Residue, then its C-alpha position, 0 to 999 in steps of 0.5 A: m499499500a503506498t503511503g499518501p503524503h498527508e498520513p500522520s506521521t503518529s502512524h508509522e510510529r505506532v504501528l512500528l511500537a506494536f510491532f516490534a513491543l509485541t515480537f520482542a515480547i514474543t520472541w524473548g519470551c519463548w528463547i529466554p528460557l532456552a538460554v536459562g535451563v531449557a534444553l534447545h534439542s528437547i520437544p518444549g525447547r523445540a517449541l520455544g525456538y520455533a515460536g519465538t523464530f516465526a514470532p516477526a510474521l505471527v505479529a506481522l499478519a496480526l496486525a495486517f488483520k487489525r488494520a484491514r482484516a482478511a484484505g490485509v492480512r491476503e495483500l501482506l501475504a502476496r508480496l511473498q509471491p515472485r516479482a519480475v527482477a533481474a537475474r543478476w539480483v538473483a545471482f547476487a542473492l545466492g552468492f554474495t555470501i560466498a564472494v565475502k567470505l571468499a574475498a576475506a579468506l584471500l584477505h588472510r591469507a595476504i595479510t598472514g601467509a596462511w588460509p583460514a580454515f575452510g568448512s567441510e560441508p559439500f556445496w549440493l547440500m548448501a544449495l539444497g538447504t537455501l532452496v529447502s528453507t527459503p519459505v521458512q524465512a517468511g518466518e522472520e521476513l514478513g514481519w521484518r521487511g513487510v512491516a518494519l522496514p516499509h514503515l521505517a523507509t518512510r520517516l528515515g528513508l531506506a537507507r537509514a532504515s535499513l541501518l537502524l532496523g539491522v542493529v533491531w534485528a541483530l538484537w532480537h537475536l541476543p537471546l541465542f548468544f546464551v543458549r546451548g547448542a545455539d550456533s551463536y553460543g558464546q560467540s561475540f555479539p557485538l561483532y556479529a550486529i556489525g554483521v547484521v546490519a550490513i546484511s540488512a542494508a543489502i536486503a533492504m537493497l533486494y526489497a528495493r530492486t523487487s518493489g516491495g517483494l520479499l521473496l527474493p529477501m527471503l532467498f538471500h536470508a537462506a543463502v546467508n545462513n546456509t553459506t556462512g560455513i563456507v568459511p567459518t568465523a566462531s571463536p570454538g569455545a567462547h564464552a565472551v559474549f560482549s566481548l570483541r575479541a574474535p578471529l582475523i577471519a571473522w573481523l576480515t569477514a566484517a570489513v569486507l561485507w562492510a565494504c560491499t555495503a558503503p555503494i549499496l547505502m549510496w546507491m539506496v542515498r541517491t536513488e530516494p527520490q524515486r521511491t517517495g510514495t512507493y513503500e508499502p506497509 
């Protein structure tokens, strides 16, 4: 839905406040028990994990229903359908993380004279995981890019909105850094947040390239999750969540991410006048 020039800014603020408050309340209400003792791989643990993960979509659908009943829900879900886009942006979504990881590995080799450790997962399994998990990303993207990003972008412009949303999105994951058995357990949250904010900008660019479509951001999100292990950056045995200590390859990966993010942000700023009034809350 296009935002009219006379729509009160407070309406965006109310939606954002409701979305963020409800999403964090549900997700952290599910994930904090995992952090304080409920076993992640038990049946109750898995239920809490999935409920927390899908909270952004559930809240987004509830807000869409409150706004326009069934028509609002249909309108939001329609954005999951494929939209016309140049093939290069599909390639970008699929290959971005791989390119970033390999570039960071090359820098590591140039600086230290040694290659970092590479993951052992076969490429075909990464590709299959990306394909299978793309629909699952609707659990997050219906909320983050379906509701939060357009409302923020209407107020702030796409570049600043993508960065602010990246900070919120990273913070939403925080309880998982205290959950034993989670991939992020004990890792450096500040370094993770630095990377997530950059990734948020890349997803916002794909959102804009598809005129508010969510399928390409979902594909990108799935590809990130399934290819990040091509060059692992986790610290073995880490337990200092708020520390900046991390392997060199992790910092190099963050540096490459932001080197890629800078031109994306410049493009957003340069083309913002073309998108005025076109966001789809």
